[in-house]
N, C-alpha and C positions, 0 to 999 in steps of 0.2 A: 352806286359805283364811287368809291373815294377818288377825289381828284386832288391830291396833295399839291401845294405850291412848291414851286422849285426853290431850293435853298439858296437864296441869292444874298446880295449886299444888303438888301432892306432888313436883314439881319432878323431881329427878334419878332418883328410883325409879319415876316414871311416865313418864320419856321411852322411847320404843321403842329397843330394843337395836340398836347398831350393829354389824354384823359386819366391815365394811370400808369404805373410801371409796366404792367402786364400788357397792356395794349400796343406797346411798341416792339413787342417780341413777335417775330414772324412765326407763323405756324408752320410746323413741320409737315412732311408728307404723312397720309394716314397710317403707313405701316410703321412709323416710328414709335417706340416704347416710350412710356412716361419716364422711366428710369434714364433712358438715353438723353431725353431733352434736358435733364438736369445735370448734365456734363458740363464742362468748362466753357468760357467765353471762345468764340471761333469754332465752335461745334458746328461744321458746314457739312451738308449732305446732298448728293444728287437725288433728285426725285426718281421714283421708279413708276412710271405711268400705269403699268400693269400688275401692281403690287396686291390692289385690294379694290373690290367693285364699291365699297363704300365712299372712296374718293369721288365717284361720279355723283353721290347723292348730296354732296356739299355744294348747294347753289349760291352761297354767300362768296365763294371764291371760284373764280375762272383761271384753270391751270393750263390754258390753251391758247395758242396764238398762231399767227401767219395767215395763209389762205385758208378762209373758214367755210364750212358748209353746215347747213341746217340738218341737225341730227334727227333721224327717223326714230319715231318710237319702236322699240325691239318688239313690243307685243304685236306689232302690225306684220310682222315678218311671217306670221302662220297665215295670213289672208293672201295666199297666193294669186288669187284671182283679182284682188283688189289693184286698181291702177296706182302705180308709184309716182308720188309728186316729184317733179323735176328738181335735181340738186341746184341750190342757188349759192352763189358765192356772196358771202358776208362783205358788204362794204360800209364802212362806219358812217353813220349820219345820213344814209341813203334809203331809208324807210324800212329797213329790217325790223321786224318785232323785237323790242328790247328784252321781251322775256324769252325769246327763242333760246332753245339750248344749242349751243355751238361747239364744233369739234375741230380740232385741228386736222389739216390735210398733209400728212408727211410728205406726200409727193412734191409738195413745193419747197421743201427742204433737201438739200444733200445731208445735213446734219443739224439735229436740234437736241440740245440737253439743257436741263434746268436744274439750278442748285438753290436750296433753301439755306438761309442764314439765321444766326441767333439774333443779331442786331443788324438794322439795314445799313448798307453801305452807301454813302452820297457819293462816293468817287472811287474809280479804280484806274489801272493803267496796265496794259500788258507788259511783261518783263521779257527782255530779248534772252535768248537762250543759244546753245551750240549745237542744235540738232539739225541746223541747216536752213537755207533761205528757200523760197518758192516751194514748201512743203504741200503736196495735194493728196498724198496717200491717207487712207484710213487704216487703222485708228490713228488719231492725231494725239499730241501731247502738247500742252500749252502752259505757259506760266503767267501768273498775274498777281498784282498786289491791290488790296483795297483798304479802305479806312472806315471804321464803324461810327456810328452816332448811337450810343449806349444810353441808358437812363441815368446814369451818374458819370462824373468827369473822369473819375479813376478806372471805369470799367472799359474804356476806350482801347483800341488797338489798332496797329497795322498789321494786316493779314496777308502774308504771302501764301501763294497757293499753287500746287503742281495739279493740273487736270489731266490725266491719262486715260487711255482706253476710250478714246472719243471716237466711237464707231459711226459709220454711216447709219443714217436712220430712215432714208428715203423710202425703204421697203418695208417698214414696220407695219404698214396697215395691211399687207398682204396676209392671206391665210397660210397656215403651215402647209408645207408641201406644194405651194404654188411656185412655178418655175418663174424666175426673175431674169430679166434681160441682162447679161453680163456685159453688154456692151458699153454700159455707162461706168464701168469699173466696179460693178458689184461683186458677188460670190464672197470671198473671204472678208472683204471689207464691211460686210453686212452681218456679220457675227453678232448674236444676240447677247453679248456680255455687258455688265454694267460698268459705266465709267468709274473710275478710281480717283480719289482725291486725297492728297497730303496738304497739310499747311502747317505754317509756323507763324504764330503771332507775336508782336513786339508791342508792349505797352506804350500808350500814346496819352499825353496829358490833353485832355479835352477831346470833343468830337473832332473828326478829320473832315474839313470842309472840302479838301481838294488833296490829291496826290498825283505827283508826276514823276515819270522815271527819266533820268538823264539819257538822251538817245546815245552818247558815246560811250558810256559806262552804265551797264544796267544794274549795277550795284549801288550806285549813288541815287538817292531817292529824296524828294522834297515834298512836305506836307505842310498844309495850312491847318492850324488849330484854332477851335472855336474859342480858345484862350486868348486868341489876338497875337500868336507867335508863329513865325515860320521856321520849321525845323528842317535841317538837312541830315540826312542819315547815310552812313556807310554800312550797308547790309550784305557786304561781301561773305562773312562768315556764315550767316543763316541761309543765304543764298546758296552757297556751294553745298550746304548740308541737304538743302531741298532737291538740288539737282542731282546729288550723288547717292543719298540714302532712301532705300526702300520706304522705311518708317522714321523719319526725322522726329527729333524732340519737339512738342508741339510748342514750346515757348523759347523765346530767346530774350537775353536781358541787355541787348544793345542799347546804348544811349544815344541822344543825339550828336552828331560831330560837330554842329554849329546851330546856333539859334539867332535868327534876325530879330533884333530888338527894337528896331527903328519904328515899326508900326504902332499907330495910337488906337487902332481898333482891329477887329478881326476883318477877314475878308476872304474871297474865293477865287480871285485872279492869280494864276501861277503858270509859269512855263519856262523850260529850259531852251536856250539857243541851240539849234540844230547844227550851226556853222561853227560858233566858238564854244569849245568844251569847257564846261564849269562855270557858264554865265546863267544867272538865274533873275528872272524878274518876277516881283509880287506886287499884287495891288490890293488895297484895302477899302474899307467902308467910309474912310476918312478922305477919299478922293485922291489918295496918293499912290505912287508907284515907286518902288525901290529896286536896286539892281545890287545882287551880291556875286562876287566873282571868286573863284580859287586861284590863289597865288601860285608862283612856281615852286614855293616850298610845301604846298598841300594844304595851307591855312586858307580860311574863308574871311572875306572881308566885304562888308555892306558899305556902298558908297555913303560919304558924309551927307550928300544932298540928295533928295529925292525929285522925281519928276512930277511937276505939278500943272495941271492944265484943266482936267476934268473939274466939273462944278457938282458932280454927283459920285456916287460909289463906284468904285472901278470893278466890273463884273468879270472880265476876261481879258487876258493877254495872250498874243501870239507873237513869236520871234519871226522875223523873215526867213524864208528857207534858202536865201542865197546871199544875203548882207549881214555880216556880223554886228553891225552898229545900228541895225533898224529893226524896230518892233511896232507891234499895233496893239491899240487897246479899245474897249467898247465900255459904256458907261450908262447908269441911271439917267445920267443928262442927255440921253438920246443921241449921243454921238459916237463915231467911230474915229480915231485919231491915229496917225502915223508919227512915230517919233524917231529923231536921230539921237542915239544914246550918248553921242558926244556932247549934246546940248542939254542944258536942264532949265532953259529959260522958256520952254513951251514946245508944244507939238509942231512938227513941219507942215501937216496937212490935217484937216478935220472936215467931217461931213455930218450933216444930220441925218441919220439912218433910219430914223422911225419917229412915230408920233408917241412913242411910249418908251420903256426901258429896253436897252438892247442888251441882251443877256449873255450871248456868246457869239465868238467868231472863230473862223477856221481858215489858216493861210494855205493855198493849194501849193503842195511841195513840188508838183511837177508843172504847173503853170504859175510862176512867181507873182504874176501880176493880177491873180484873181483871189478874191477873199469873199468867204460866205459870212453871213451873220443871221441870227436868229432873235426875234424880239419877244416881248411880253403879250403881244396880240396874236401869235402864232405865224407871224410873217416870217418866210425864209427867203433871204435875198442873196445875190451874187453881185459883187462889185468889182470892176475893172480899175486898178490903181491909177492906171495911165489917164483915165478920165474922171477921177474921183471928185474933183473940183465941180463938176457939173452937177454932183448931187443926185444923179440918176443911176439907179441900179441897172445892171445888164440883164440881170435875171430875177424875176419875181414868183416864187413857187408857192402858190397858195393851196393850202390844204388842212393844215393843222388849226383847231379852233381853241386851243389854249397855248399857253407860254412854251416856246422852244427852250428845250433845257440843255442841248447838246447838239453840237454839228461837227463833223469831220469828213474831209475828202479821202476817198479811196487811193491808197498808195500806188496801186498798179493802174488804175484806170482814172485818168485826170478829169474826165467829165463826169464822174460819179461822186455822189457824196451821200451820206446817212445823217439823219437828224432824229432827236428824241423830243418827246413833247409832255406836257402835264395833261394832255388828252389820252394818255397811255397808248400812244402809238409810236413806233420806231419806224420811219419811213426810208427808203432808198430811192434816189433819184439819179437819172442820166440826163445830163444837160445836152447831150448829142442827139437825142430823139426828138423827133418832129411827128406831128399827126399825120397819118397816112389816109388821105381822102379815099384814094382807090381801094384800099383794104376794108375801110369802113364800108363803103359802097358795097362791096362783096359781101360783107356780113349783113347788111341789111336786106340784100337779095335774098339771102339763105335764111332769112328770118332769124338771125342771131342779134340778140340785144347787144348795142353798143354801150359800153360802161362809161358813165359820167365820171371821168377821171382825168386829171392832167396828162399829157401824153409822157411827160418826162418822170412820171411816179410808176416805178417798175416793181416795188413791193412794199407791203405793209406788214409789220410784225406786231403781234398783240400778245396779251395773256399776263402782261405785268401792270402792276399798280404803281403810279407816281415815278415813273422812270426818270433816272438822273443823268446818266452819262451813255454814250455809245461810243465805241471805238473799233477800227479796223486792227486786225493782227497783221504786224509788220513782215512776218516770215510765213505766214500761211495765206496766201491769196483768197479773197472773199470771204474770210473767217470774220464774224462780227461778234462783240461781247457788249452786253447791256447790263447796267446795275439799276435796281429799283428798290422801293420800300418792300416789296414782296420776294426779293432775291435776286439771283445772277442768272443770266442766260448765255449762252454761247451757241452760235449757230452759222450755218452756210446755206444760202439759198441757191436755187437751181440757175438763177440768172446773175449771179455775182462771181 
């Protein structure tokens, strides 16, 4: 099973090895015809898990994820008198046979859809829309933008996507004719229609290391290029076409509105301020952070001097959710730093957050003194900024066995966060959960095995290889998107 390294500021030596041009192309679902695959860049498709039984014969790719169950051999169904083996929940690293055939349990998800891509997307972000907030009804429609890592510099693009007809899939395991309980909002929400996808691609010079959408204006997007440039894009025209046209033109010739030329090396750290509109911070592999702001006249200006303090590559940046002049950063130098943007002489606070590279950080938008971090050894930690100088994390979530590649707090539930890792797992955690000794005693008395899991770990999503990023949708509560070398997933679990 491929365990691709996270695309981090260690740059060339951290990039996945390339065997040849074809090896980087992600395989399409089994029902895609060869002539379809030869279409243009950005040829995206939702997978149809019921299209062809031949898909199940491909043992080299697991297209399933979530709450797993050992799959029984269908040939044994004829043996009516034979005792059936008990269903076992698959827990990664907990003794399950590595060669066991696993299948997704759709009842663990309200919704689960998977999309294949021609080129892997290292980064993506959800695009805000005008369809309303707190949307919970199915089918859903969401908008997103991702950036590719193609085999040549000129083949890369930003890809804007409209994913619609995202139906509830919770009851997909039920046989035809089986009555489902409509009390959970089933019925018409469970229509067996295929999801629909429209997309518009914009040419991008170099691989897209990271892409972020301005929270105050969804048409303004920033991208980090593998060529060492940060681009700011005004995508209002193609975004309007994507939102209004049933079949928009697949390509747009939009050019960057501004390019940050201060960086001496490529990078990955990139974030817009949620408080001050039009303020962007970007960090690079040369240990520097630069701030770019939009003037009253609409022009973009980058500061003459950068923020210097890190002694290693700057891996991630997060602006404060409550203070316009405060942002945080993490680095290969093993530290997390808090900066006052009005001062360039050094960070205001610093803590050694790991014994290895600190890859990602996330600032809690609902509880502004909480910051989460993920490092190269798989440690997921939560920090209280009020006691940051102590050097002690207030939460240490141990589960992942390889580098944490992304972390983000849930926008609706301040105690919940999601993380992705190079161990090919996406985990959801609830910091408010504590171990229930009474419930465990009852389970033991009934002969029910107590799972060896951290009590705060409430969901494990799998089935993707080399997961890069995880994001919560800001307008559809509980909806999560993930991008990986093997494609894009969008899902909502039964407990988020």
